[in-house]
N, C-alpha and C positions, 0 to 999 in steps of 0.2 A: 158736695164732695168734688174735689179738684184733682187733676193730674199734676203732680209736683215735678217729677223728674223721670228720666229714662236713662239707664246706664247700659251701654252696649260694649261687649268685649269679645272680639273674635267671631262675631256674627257676620257672615257674608263678607262684604267689602270693608267692614269696620274692624280692621286687624288690631288697632290700638284701642285701649279703653277710652270710650267717649261718653261724656255726661251731657245730657240735654235738659236744661231747666225750662219749665213751661210756666208762663205768666198768665194772669187773668186776661180775658178778652180773646182776640183772635191772633193766633201765631201762624205765620206763613213759613213754609219751607220751600226754597227755590234752589235751582241749580240746573246745569246742563243735563241733557239726556245721558244716562249711564253713569251718573256721578254717585248713585246710591241713595236717592231720595226715598224710593219705594221700599228700600231695605229697612227704613225706620218703621214704616207701617207694619211690615212683615215681622219685625222684631217684637212689636207690641202684640200682634196677633199670636205669635209663637209663645211669648211669655204668659199669655192668658190661656194657653192650653191647646193651640192648634196642633192636630196630629197628622194632618194630610201634607205630605211633602209636595204633592202636586199643587196644592193651594199656595205653597211658598215658592213656586217656580223651581222645583227640584224633582229628581227621580227617586231619591231616598233621603231620609232625614239627616244623615251626616253631611249632606251637601250644603247645609246652612253654615258649617264650620269653615272659616277662612282657609282657602285652598292654596294660598301662596300667589306670588306675582313674580315679575321679572327679577326683582331685587330682594324679595322676601320669601322665606321658606314657609311652608304650611304650618299651622299650629294644630294642637290635638284637642282643643276644647273651645266651645262657644258658650257664653254666659250673657243673659239679659236680666236686668232688675228694673221693675217699675214701681214707683212710690205714689201712693194716693194720700190726700189730706182728707181724713174721715172725721174731722172735728165736728161736723154737723150730724155724725152718726147716720149717714145715709145708708150704710150697711150696718145694721144693728148687731149688738153683742160682739163688737170688734173694737180695737183700740183706735185712737185718733189718727195714728199713722199706720198705714198698711203697705208693706213692701212684699211684692211677689217676685221670686227669683227662680230661674230655670237654667240648668246646666246640661250640656250634652257633650259626651266624650266620643272620640272617633271610633272607639270599639262598640258604640251603641248604648253605653251606660248613661242613664239620665238621672238627674236629681231635681227635686222640686222642694221649694221652701216658702213658707209664709212667715214673715218677720224672723228670718234666720233660723227657723225650725223646720226640720224635715217633715214633709207631708206627701200626700199622694196627688196625682193629677185630678182625681175625682174631688178631692177637697177644694182645689182651686176652682173647678167647674161649679161645685155647689156654692162656693162663696159668692160668685157673680150671677147665679141663677135668678131670673126674674128681676134683675136690677137694671137691665138695659145696658150693661157694661161688658157682657160676655163677648167671646171671639166671634159669635154669629149675630150679635145684636146690631142695632142701627147706630151704635156709638162709633162704629168704624165703617165708613162708606167709601167705596172706590168705584171706578168706572165699571167694573164687573158687577158690582152690587147694583148700580143704577140700571145696567143692562138687564139684570135678572127680573126687574119689576115689569118692564114692557115685553120681555121675551118669554116669561113663564106663563104657565096655564092658569086659568082662574082659580082652580083648586089649590095650586101652589101659592097663590098670592095671599090666601087666608092666613098663612104663617106670619105675614106682616102684622095683621090685626091681633093674632094670638100672642105675639111677642109684646105688643103694647098692652094687651089685656092681662098679661101675666098668668096665663093658664097652662104654661109648659109643665109646671109642677103637677097640676091635676092630670094632664095627659100621661105623664110618667107613672103616677100612682094608679091611674086607671089601667095602664098596660100591665102593671104588676098584679092588680086585682083580677084582670082577665086571665092571666097565667095561673094565678092561684085557684080561680074558679074552675079552670080546666083540670088542674091537678086534683081538686076536690071531687070533681065528677069521676075522674079515674079511680080515686081511692074509694069512692062510694060504690062504684061498680064492682071493684075487687072485694070489698067488704061484703056486699050482698051475695056474691058467689061463694065466698068462704062460709058465710052464715048458713047458706043453703046446704053446703057440703057437711058442715059440722052437725047440723040438725039431723042428718041421716045417720051419723055415727053415734049419737048419744044413746039411743035405746039399746043397741047391741052391747055397747060398752057398759051400760048400767047393769045389764044381766051378767056379763062376764066379770065385772067388778065385784058383784055380790058373791058369785061362786069363788072368786079368787080370795076374797076376804075370809071365807070359811077355810079355804086351803091354808092361807097364811096363819090363821089362828092355830090350826092343828100343827102346822109346820113349826111354828114358834114353840109350841109345847114340846114337839119332838126335838127341836134344837136345844131347848133347855135341858131335856134329859140327856141328849148327846153331849152337852157341855159337862154335865155331872159325870157321865160315863168316862169322858176323856180325863177329867180331874182324877177320878178314882183309878183309872188305868195308869195315869202318870205316877200316882202315888205308889201303886203296886210295882211299876217298873223302877221307880226310884229306890224302893226297898231292895229289889233284886240287884240293882246296880250297886247299892252300898255293900251288899254281901260280896258281889264280884270284885268291887274295888278293894275290899278288905283282903280277899284272897290274893288279889293282884299285888297289894302292898307287901304281903308276906313273901310272895314269890320274888318280887323286886328286891326285898331285903335279902332273901336267900341268894339271889343272883349276885347282889352286891357283896355278900359274904364270900361267895365262891370266887368272885373276881379278885377280892382281897387275897384269899388263899392262893389263887392261881398266880397273882402278882408276886406274893411272898415267895412261893415255890419257884416261880420263874427267876426271881432275884437270886434265890439260893443256887438254882441250877446255873444261872449266869455267873454267880460268884465262883462256883466250882469250875465252870468252864474257864473263867479268867485265871484261876489258880493253875488249872491244867495247862493253859497256854503259857503261863509263866514257867511251869516245870518243864514243858516242852522246849521253851526258849533256853532254859538253863541247861537242859540235856544237850540241845544243839550247840550252845555256847561251850559246854564242857568238852563235847566231842571235837569241836573245832579247835579248842585249846590243846586237847590231847593230840589231835592231828598235827597242829603246829609244832608241839613239843617233839613229836616223833620225827617230823620232817627235819627239824633243827638238829636233833640228835643224830639221825642218819646222815645229815649233811656234814656234821662235824666228824662223824666216824669215817665218812667217805674222804673228807679232807685229810684225816689222820692217815688213812691207807694210802691216799694219793701222795701225801707228803713223804711217806716212807719210800714209795716207789720213785718218787721224784728225786729224793735224796740220793738213792743208789744210782739213778740215771745221771745225776749231776756229778757224782764222783767219777763215774766212767767217762763222762764228757770232759771233766778236768784233765784226766790222764791223756785223753785223746788230744786235747788242745795243747797240752805240754809237749807231746811228741811232735805235733805239727809245727810248733814254734822251733824246735830243734832242727826239724827237716828243712824248714824255710831258712834258717840261719846258715845251714850247710850250702843250700842252693845259692844264697846271696854271695857267699865266699867264692864259690866256683865261678859265678858270673863276673864278680869283680876281678878275679884272676885273669879270666879270658879277656876282659876289657883292657887290662894293662898290656897284655900281649898285642892286642889289636892296635893300641896307641903306638907301640914300638914299630910295628909294621907300617903304620902311617908315616912315620918319620923317614923310613927307608924309601918308601914310594915317592914321597915329596922330593927327596934328594935325586932319585933316578929321573924324575920328570924334569928337574932343573938341568941336569947334564944333557939329556936328549934335546932339549930346546936350544941349548948353546950350540950343539953340533949341527942341528938343522939350520940355525941362523947363519952359521959360517958357510954351509953348502949353498944356501940361497944367495949369499953375497957373491960366491964364485960363479953361480949360474945366472946371475942377474943380467949379464950382457949377452948371453946366448940367445939368438933369435931363431926360431923354428917356425915353419909355415903353419904347423897344426898345433900351435901352443894352446889355443883356447879349448880345443876338443880334448887335448891331453889333460889339460888342467881340470876340466869338468869330470873326465873319467877318473882322474886321480882323486878328486874330491868325493865322488860317489864311492870309490873303492875305500877311501879313508873312512867315510861315514859307516859303510857296511862293516868294515873291519872293527871300527870302534864299537858299534852296536853288538856285533858278535862276541867281541871280547867281554863287554859288560854282561851279556847274557851268560856266557860261560862262567864268569866269576860268580854271578848270582846263583847259577845251578850248583856250583861247587859248595857255596855257602848253604844252599837249601839241602843238599845231600848230607852235609854235616849235621844240619838240624834234624833231618829225618832220622839219621843214625843215632843222634844224641838223645832224641826224645823217645823214651821207653813208654809204650802204650800201657795205660793203666789196666789192671785186671778187672773185668766187668763182673766177675762172679760174686764178690762181696756186695756189689750194688744190686745184683739180682736177688741175693739172699735178703738184703734190706727191703727190697720191693715186695718180696713174698711175705715177709713179716708184716709190712705195712698193709698189704691186702688182707691178711688174716685179722689184723686189728680193725680195719675198716668194716669187714664183714661182721665181726663181733659187735662193733659199735652200732651198725645198722640194725642188727637183731635186737640189741638192747633199746635202741631208739624206737623201733616199731612196737616193742612190748610196752615201752613207756607211753607212747602216743595212744596205744590201745587202752591201757589202764586209765590214762588221763581223760580220753574221750568218754569211756564208760562212766568215770567219776562225774564229769561235767553233765553228761546225759541224765544220770541218776539224781544229781543235785537239782538240775532244772526240773526233772520229773517230780521230785518230792516237793519242790517249791510250788510248782503248779498244782500238785495234789492238795497241799496245805491251803493254798489260796482258794481252790475249788471247794475244799472242805468248809472253809470259813463262809464262802458264798452260799454253799448248800445249807449250812446250819441256819444262816440268816434267812435264806429262802424258805426253809422248812418252818421256821417260826412265823415268817410273814404269811405262808400258806395256811398255817393254822388259824391265824387271826382273820385272814380273808375268808376262810371257810366259815368261821362263826358269823362274820358280818353278812356273807352271802346267804347263809342259812336263815338269818333273821329277815333279810330283804325278801327272800323267796316266800317265807311264811306270811309276811305282810301282803305280798302280791296275791297269794292264794286267798287270804282273807278278803281282800278288796274284790277279787274276782267272784268269790262266793256271795258277797253282798250284792254286787251288781247282777249276778245271775239270779239271786233271790228276787231282786227288784224287777228284773226282766220277766221271770216266771210268774210273778204276781201282777205283771202288767201295770205297775205304777207309772204314772205319767200319761196314761190313756184316759180318754173320756169314760164316764161311768158305763154308758151303754156298750162301748167297744170293749172295755175291760171285762164286763160280765159275759159277753158273747164269746170272747176269746178263751175265758176260763172254761166254758162249757162247749168248746168247739168239737170235742169228741162225740157229742150228741148229734152233730150235724155233719153227716158224710157229704163231702163236696165243699166244705168250708176250709179254705187253705190257710188263712191267716191274714194279718194286716199287711198293707203295702210295705211298711218298714221292715217286716220280718222276711219278706220274699225277695228283697233286692240287696245286692252287694255293691256298695258304693266305695270307690277309691277315696282314700283319705284326703287327697288334694281338693276334691270337689264336694266334700261332705257338707260344708256350710252352704254352698250354692244349691245343692239338691234339697237340703232341709228347708231352705228359704223358699225355693221354687214350689215345693209341694205343700209346705205348711201343714194344715189340718188334714190334707189328703193322705198323709202318711198313716193316719189312723183309719182310713177306709179299709173295709174288709173285702177280700177277693173270694168269690164263691164260684161254684161250677155253673149254675144257671139261676133263673128267676125263682124256681121252686125252692131252692135252698135259701135264697134271700128272703122269700116270703115267710118260710117257717122260722127263720131267725128273727125277723121283725115281729112276728106273732109272739115269739118267746119273750122278747123285750117288752112288748105291750102287756102281756099277761103278768110278768114279774115286776112291771113298773120300774125297769132298770134304766130307762132313758132311751136315747136314740142313737142310731149308728147308720153310716152310709155303706152300701154294699155295691160291689162291682162284679156283676155276672160276666164271666169270660165268654159265655155263649152269645152275648149280644153286644158287648163292648167292642167298638171299632177304633182302631188307632187313628191318630191325627199326625199328618206329616207336612213338612215344608215342601213347597213347590220347587221345581228345578231353578226357577229364577231366584227364589228366596235362598236356596242352598248355595247360590253363587257367593254369598257374603262369607261363607265358611273359610274362604282363602284369605280373608283380610287379616291384617296384623292384629293380634290381641284376641282373636276368636279361637276358642278351644274346641268347640264342636257342639253337636246337638246333644242335649242332656240324655235322651233315651239311648243314644249310641255309646255313651261313656260309662254306663253302669251294666252290671251283669244280673240277668234274671233267667229263670227256667224258661225254656222255649214255649211252655204252655201259657205263660203270662206275658208273652211279647206284645200282644194286642193291648193289654192293660198298661204295660210300660209305655207304648207309643201313645196311648190315649192320654196318659198323664203328662208325659215329657216329650212327646214326639215333635211338638211345635215350640219347644223352649230351647234357647241358645245360651250356652255358657261362655262367658268371656273373662278376660283377666282382670280388667279394672273398669272404672266408671267411664273413662274417656272412650274406651272401646265400645262400651254399652251404648253410649249416646250416638256414636258414629254408626253402629250397626242398626240401632233403632231408627235412625233417620233414613238410612238406605232402604229399610223395609217399610217406610212410611208409618211407623208406629203400629204395625199390625201383629207383631209377634212379641212375646215376653222374652226379655233378655236379662240374665242374672249374672252378677259378677262373683268371683271366688270368695269375696268377703261378705256377700249377702245383699248387696244393693240390687234393686230391681228397676228395670224400665218396663212398665206394664204396657200391654197393648192399649192403644189410645193415647199414649204419651205421658201418663202419670208416672211419677218417680217415687220409689220407696227406699229409704236408707236411714242410716244413723248407727249409734252404738248398740250392739247386741247385748242385752242384759242377761239373757238366759243361754246358758252354755250346755245344759244337760238334756239336749234333744234326744229323740228316739234313735236317730242314726248315730249320734255321738255316743250314746249308751251302748249301742250294738258294736260300734267301732272300738270302744274302750274295752269291751269284753274280748273281742278278737285279738286286740293288741296285747291285753294282759295274758291271754292264753298262750300266744306266741312267746311273750316275754318269760312266762313261767316255764315253758318247755326249754327255752334257751338257758334260763338260769339253772334248771334242774340238770341239764346236760353239763353246764359249766361247773356246777357244784360236784357232780360225779367225777368230772375230769380233774377238778382240784383235789378231790379226795385221793384219786389214783396217783396224781402227781405227788401229793404229800407222802403217800406210802413209798412211792418210788424214790423220792428224795431221802426218806429215812433209811431205806435199804442201801442206797448209794452212799450215805454217810458212813454206815457201818463198814461197808466194803472198802471205802477210802481209808478208814482208820487202820484196817488190817493191812492194806497195801502199803501204807506209810510206814508201819512198823517193820514190815519185811524189807522195804527199801532202805530204811535206816541201818539195819544190820548189814545189808549189802554194801552201803556206803562206807561203813567203818572198815570192812574187809578191803574194799577198793582203796581206801586211803592208806592202809598199811602197805598194800602192794605198790601203790603209787610212790610212797616214800622209799621203799626198797629198790624199785627200778630206777628212781631218780638218783640214788646214791651210786648204783652200778653205772649208770649213764655218765655221771660226773667223773668217776674214776677212769672209765674207758675214754672219755673225751680228752683228759689230761695226757694219758699214755699215747693216744693217737696223735695229739699235737706234737709231743716230743719226737715221736718216730718220724712224722712228716717233716719236722725241722731238720733232723739229721739226714733224712733221705734227700731233701732239697739241696743241702749243702754239698753232699757227695755227688749228686747228680749234676749240679752246676759245674763242679770242678772237672768231672769226667767229660761233660759236654764241651767245655771250653778246650780241653786238650784234644779231644777228637776233632773238633772244628778246626783247630790250628793245624793238625796233622793233615787233614783232608785238603785244606787250603794250600799247604806247602807242596803236597804231591801234585795237585792240579797245576800250580804255578810252575813246578819243575817240568812237567810234561809240555806245557805251552812254550816254555823257554827253549826246550829241546827242539821242538818243531820250528821255532823261529830261527835257531842257530843253523839248522839244515838249510832253510831257505836262504839265509844270508851267505852261507858258504857257496852255494850255487851262484848267487848274485856276484860275489867277489870273483869267482872263477871266470864268469862271463866278462866282467870288467877287465880283469887282468889279461884275458885273451885279446880284447879290443886294444888295451894299452900296448901289448906285445906287437900287435899289428902296426900301431902308430909308431912305436919305437923303431920297428923295422924300416918304416918309411923315413924315420929321422936318423937312420944309421950313418948316412953321409954327413950328418951334422958333427960328427966327431965322436971318437971313442971316449974321450975324456968326459964329455958332457953325459954320455950314456952311463959311465961308471959313477959319476957324481949323482946322477938321478937315481941310480939303483941304491946307492948309499943313502941318499936322502930318503928314499922310500922306506928303506929298512929302519932308519932312525925314526921316521914318522910313525911307522907301525908300532915300534917300541914305545914311543911317546903316548900314542893312543891307548895302548894296553895299560901303560902305567896310570894314565889319567882315569881310565875306567876302573882299574883296581882301586885307585884312591877313592873314587866316588862310592864304589861298593863298600869299601872298608869304612868310610864315613857313615854309610847307612847302617852297617852292622854295629858300629859303635853306638849310634843313636838308638837302635833297637835294644841293644844290651842295656843301655842306660834306662830305657823305659821299663824293661823287664825287671831290672834291679829295683826301680822305684815301686813297681807293682808288688814285688815280693816283700819289700819293706813295709808297704801299707797293709798288706795281708797279714804280715806278722804282727803289726801294731793292733789290727782289729782282733786277731785271735788272742792277743795278750789282754785286750780290754774285756773280751768275753770271758776269758779265764779268770780275771780278777772279779768280774761280776758274779760268776758262778761260785767263787770262793765266798763272797759276801753273802749271797743268797743262801748258801749252805749253812753259814753261821746263824742267819736270821731264822731259818726253818727249825733249827734245833731249839731256839727260844720259844717259838709259837706252839710247838708240839705239846709242851706241858700245859699251856693255857687251854688248848683244845680238850685235853683229857679232863681238866677241871670242869669245863662247861658241860662235857658229856655226862659227868656224874651229877651235876646240878640239874640238868634236864631229866635225868632218870628219876630223881626224887620227885620232881614236879609231876612226871607222868604217873608215878605210883599214887600220888595224892589225887590227881584228876580221875584215875580209874576208880578209886574209892568213892569219890563224889558222884561219879556216873552211876555206880551201883546204888547209892543212896537215893539219887533223883528218880531212877527207874522204879525203885520200891515205892516211893511217894506217889509217882504217877499212877502206879497200879492201884494204890489205895484210893486216890481221887477218882479214877475211872469207876471203881466199884461204887463209891458214894454217888457219882453222877448218874450211873445206871439206875440205882434205886430212886434218885430224885426224879428222873424222867418217867419212871413207872408210876410214881406217886402223882406226878403232874398229869399224866394221862388219865389216871382214875378220877382226879378232881375235875379235869376238863370234861370227862364223860358225864359226871354228875351235873356239871354246869350246863351242858347241852340239854340234859333232861329237864332241868329247871327252866331253861330258855324256851324249850318246846311247850312246857306247861304255861309259862308266862304268855307266850304268843297265843296259845289257845284261850287263855283267860282274857287277854286283850281283845281277841276276836269276839268273845261273849260280851265284853264291855262295849265294843264298837257296835255290835248288833243292838244292845240295849240303848246306846246313845242314838243310833239311827232311829230306833222305835220311838224314843223320847222326842227326838227332833221332829219326827213325823207328827207325833201328837201335838207338840208345841206349835209346829208350823200350821197344823190344822186349826188349833186354837186361834192363832194369829190371823190366818188367811180367811177362815170361815166366820170367826166370831169377833176378830179384832180385839182380843183380850190377852193379857198375860196370864200365867198360871195363878199368880196371887189374886188377880182380879176375879178369875173364874172360880177359885176356891171359895170365895166369899158367897157365891150363889150356889154352892154344891148342895145337892139334895141329900136328905137324911136317909133316903131309901138305900137298900142294899144294891150291890152291883147287878145281881141277878134280877131283882125287881125292876130295875131300870131297863134292862134288856127286854123283859116281858112287856113293859109299857110301850117301849119303842116298837115292838112287834105289832101290838094292837094299833098304834098310831099309823104305822106303815100300811096296815090293812085299811084303815079309814081313808088315808090319803089315796090309796089305790082305788077305792070306791068313788072318790071324787073325780078321779081321772085326770087327764091333762088339763091344766088351767093356764091362763095367761095372767101371770102375777103382775105383769106390767100394766094390765088393763085397769088396775086400781088407780095408779097414778095417771094413766092415760085418760081415764074417765074424768078424774079431777081436773086434769089439764084441759081437756076438750071442753068440759062444762064451764070452766073458768074463762077460757078463751071465747066461748060462745056468748057468755054474759057480757064479757068485755067488748066484743065486736058489736053486740046489740047497742050498747051505750055509745060506742064510737059512731055507729050508723046514725044515731039520733043527733050526736054532736055535728057530724058532717052535714046533715040536712039543715041544721040550724045555721051552720057557717055558710052554706050555699045561699040561704035566704039573706043573711047579713051582708054578704059580698054583693049580691044583686042590689040590695037597698043602697049600699055605699056607692056603687057605680051609678045608680040613678041620681043620687044626690050630687055626685061629681059632675055628671052630664048637665044637670040643671044649673049648677054654678058656672060651668064653662059656657053654656048657652047665654046665661045672663051677662057674664062679663064680656063675652064676645060681642053680643048685641050692643051693649053700652059703648064699648070701645069703637065699634064700627060706626055707630051714629055720631060719636064725637069726632072721629077722624074724618068722616064724610062731610060734616059741617065745616070743619077747619079747611078741608081740601077745596070745598066750593068757595070759601071766602078767600083763600090765598091765591087761587088760580088766576083770577082777574088781575091781581096785583103783579104776579110774576109775568103774565103775558100782556099786560097793559090792556086788558079787556077780555071778552069771551067768558065762557063758563065751562064747568066740568062737574062730574058727579061719580060717585062709587055705587055700584049695584050688586046685589046678591044674586047669584045664579039660581039658588034654591032657597028662598026665604023660609020655607016650611021646615027645613032640616038644617038648623044652624050648626050642627056638629060636623057636617060634611060639605056645606055650601061653598062655592067658589066666589070670587070677586072679580067683576068686570070694571074697567076704567073707561068712562066715556068723556071725551073732551071736545070742546068747540072753540078753537082759537079765534081771535078776532077776524071777522070777514069770511069764516068758513062755517059749514054746517056741522051738526053733531055727528061724530064718527068714532069708531073704536080706536084704541091706542095703536093698533098695528097698522092703521092706514095713515098715521101722521108721519111727517118727515123725521129724520134722525134727530135734528136739533129739537123739534117739538116733542118727540118722545122723551129725550133726555130732560128737557125742562119740565115736562109733565111729571116724570118720575121724581125729579128734585122737589117739585111742588108737593107731591105726596109725602116725601121725607120731611119737608118743613111742617106739613100738617101733623105728622106723627110727633115731631119734636114739640109742636105747640100743645098737643093733647097731653103728651107725657114727656116733659123736658128731661133730659139726661145731664148729668154733671159736666160731661165733656163729650165732644164729637170730633172724630178724625175723618177728614175728607181727602181722598187721594185722587186729585185731578178729576173731581166729579164734574166740573164745568168745562171740560176739555172740548166737548162737542158744541158748546154755545158760541154764538157770535158776541161781539163786543158789547152791544146794547144789553143783551140778556145777561152777559157776565157782570155788567155794572149793576143790574137789578139783583142778581144773585148775591153779589158781594154786599150790596146795601142791605139786603134782607138779613144776611148773616150778621151784619153789624147790629141789627135791631135785637138779636138774641144774646148778645155777649154778656148781658147782665145775669142771665140765667144759665147759660151754657158756655163752656170753655171750648173754643174751636181751634183745632190744629189742621191747617190746610196745606196740602202739597199742591203747588200750582205752577203753571208757566204763564198765566194771564196777568197782564198789568193791572186790570181792573180789580182783581182780587188782591194783588199785592198792595194796592193803594189803601185798601180798607184795613189791612193788617196792623195790629198794634206792635208786633215783634216779628222780625224776619230772621230766619236761619238760612244761611247759605251752605250748600253741600258741594265740595270741590274734590278734585283728585289731583292735588299737586304732585303726589307720588303715584306712579302707575299702579292702578288696581287697589289703592288705599283711599277710603273716603275720610274727609276731614270736615269739621263743622265750624262755621263762622256766624256769629249772632250780631244783630243790630236792633236796638230799641228805637222804633220810629217816633214814639211819643217824646222821648228825651231828645231825639235828633231834631224834631220840629221845635 
């Protein structure tokens, strides 16, 4: 078997995939220090199964993966494959080529393969075991391996011989046999103890089993009779149920018939109600039509009356307008005449002004050359005097004109206007009275219509409410009866103590016989609904424990159960029971989130039973959920029971109980259900009574509303008539009032205008008079000053003075004429304006006159049409009144039919309620029979695991009474037998069977112990034999090779304890040339190394290996010894393939092939090969 190749990929410095081919003979691997030569040897050891990172020069196994360099990143995988040529089948039962592969990933994952198939590390180890090729064999020798030979103890050196002898397999098998022997001894000891224990149990169990078999036989007979009794009872109950079902079917049929009748009658009543609603609508519609017709007729009548009044008023108005036109025409003529006179006066004034201007101009020319010293002052005074005179003259002329106007204007008599105003006030008061009456009637009408609409809507709602109340009452009555039945059933179950153990049930039934027996725990406590599940789970069977006054009561109750053979029960004497409580430290957890409280503090019990309550629940904590339970239990070191609301339990000690609850009918649930049903029944009864009262109230309210609606309808008809009458009166009054207001407005405006003008003129005349007085005084003052100036100018000449006076007189005349002309122009303008106003007023009056004439003609044409429509409306009103009478008659008939239908419906409903009550009672009987049948069938299923059909097949022919008698006799026999342990039958069989089995096992174990000891002896004999033979052969070879390697001298191997070949050590004695015999430890380093190498060569000679790898084994030798070492290796190359890692020239010379390891790239190893044979 040869080593063919080694493939290294990512292992240590071999970052790139590197393949090394190995030839026959000696292959040398050379290279500088640190180039990676030793990594080749370590790769071989690693692929062959090396598990120690330390032996591979690392701290952990992933260190063998290439970790990167200056220019390269690290990789994540190392892989090595080694291939062997097994064509000589050196390793038997394997193919000619064997390739072993190992991969390691940086996350620590490893893969092992043999010939590309996944395998275990153990498979690789077993493949090379005792072949001399394993990772610890002498096929791989390094300096460390050589040093181990001369540094190890004699006992450790024996492994060298054992490896050659091939006894490793035997040592491993012996190790397994020793372990098995120890286990066998342990089993044997345990079996002996169990057999001793079982032997003491057999005799009592044999006696109990015999007694139990008698009990089982009689109990079996009793059960067979009980089975027949149940079958006969079920048949009886089935017959009763058939009768009840038949009666129930009849009642159901009757109920269905009544429902149909009620439905039909309700449909008839509904139909009549619908017809009644239609008639009511027709009555309302007819009354509305009649009201509309009345309103329209009254409106037309009012229009006719108003039209007559309006026509008279318009005739009067036409006459008045005609007179006004004539008056205005006369005023216009007078004004035009006055205007012509004023125009003539204007011409005269203009001529006078022209003459005066010519005279003044001539005087000015004469006086133009006269110079006076005070000319400027005189001129100013004259100007002021002239202006004052001119203004006074203008005011005097204006006052004259105003005085004429005041005298000309005759003040209008106010008495006709006052009379018109009084008439208007009377009309307004009358209209206000009519308006108030109309508003009052309209308000009452709207109020009553809204009231009747609301009443009708309420009536409809009340009718629907009454019908709904009736239906709800029936439904609620049924639900109430069902609840009562369910409560009676539960009460019956509770009173019969179903669900209790037999012994507890019997003692509770007879508790009146035992004064001081208070009842079961479940009966004595009141549990809130929220924690019901938690308390039932926490107490479990303790709910059925019986609370008594003292031990005496408990003793008498136990005696009763024993005498009657009723079973067992647990009693809690309150005289001796002491409560259990949480410590203060434990109570500190009650403030944690999710903790509800201590169970004993969350329920209600009588103060007499507080100790019992604390005894049962004083140390139990209730929490919301499982997370809170785990937290609390940990805080209390698992010393207290913790229960969740849903029934999960953290028991003291740390065990946990939980899961889906299958049983929901516990004692507390049963009690809670009765309490809830009782509350619900009371509430439902109160609600039912309330609904009945509400129904009666609603029915009475409906009748009252109907009467109220009829009375209001009559009132509305009367109010509509009053409304129409007042509306007609109001319309007539409004038209009259409007005409009077129009006339009053026109006359008032004319009067106000005249009065305003008169007042303005008088005020203006007064102001002008005051101004004239002031101007006269001013003129007198100025004239005085002029006189003074003129006196001073007297010397200027008499002529100038005369001329100035003359000039002044003419100037005054000119100013007067100019002012008169200006005033006259104003008067002309005012007259023209007045004439235009009068002409426009006349035109307006003429237009109104023509319009009234036209309106009067049209009014005569419309009057005939109004009378025709009034007659048409009267005919329709007569027809509507007749229809209204017919509809009311029909409404009365339908009301009578509806009343009779409601009474008939009430009678049918009452009969239906009686049938429903009987049906509910019968359903209750059926439910009780069903429960009884279910109980019997459940007992068949639970106690006998049979269906009724299966049980009927084994029914006894005896009568029901005979079966009861036999059961009584069997009960007496069972009572005489007393309490037995039925389980002792199976227990005896089990223990006896186990005893026999263990006896056989004990025999087998003793035999196995002997067989293991014999096997171990045989293995030791074989190991000693092989070890001795291998030692002798190696010792001879060592003695022969030593002189060759050292060039003389001698050496030998010695056993430290020849009498015990299994544990003896090996000493190496050597005598190099020229030295005495001494132990290996006294030799020099080179001599130690050469001696150890000599021993290795002796081993190879005794047991050649296919290949051998040497890692600088000759490093400690001098050149002469290296030459002998290399020469001796050469002599083995026909039998063994050598791979040598060396730095020594002597070794390189003898190599057939050389591989060079270099690091051309920093940190990366590369291989270079040279075949020396071909090179030579």
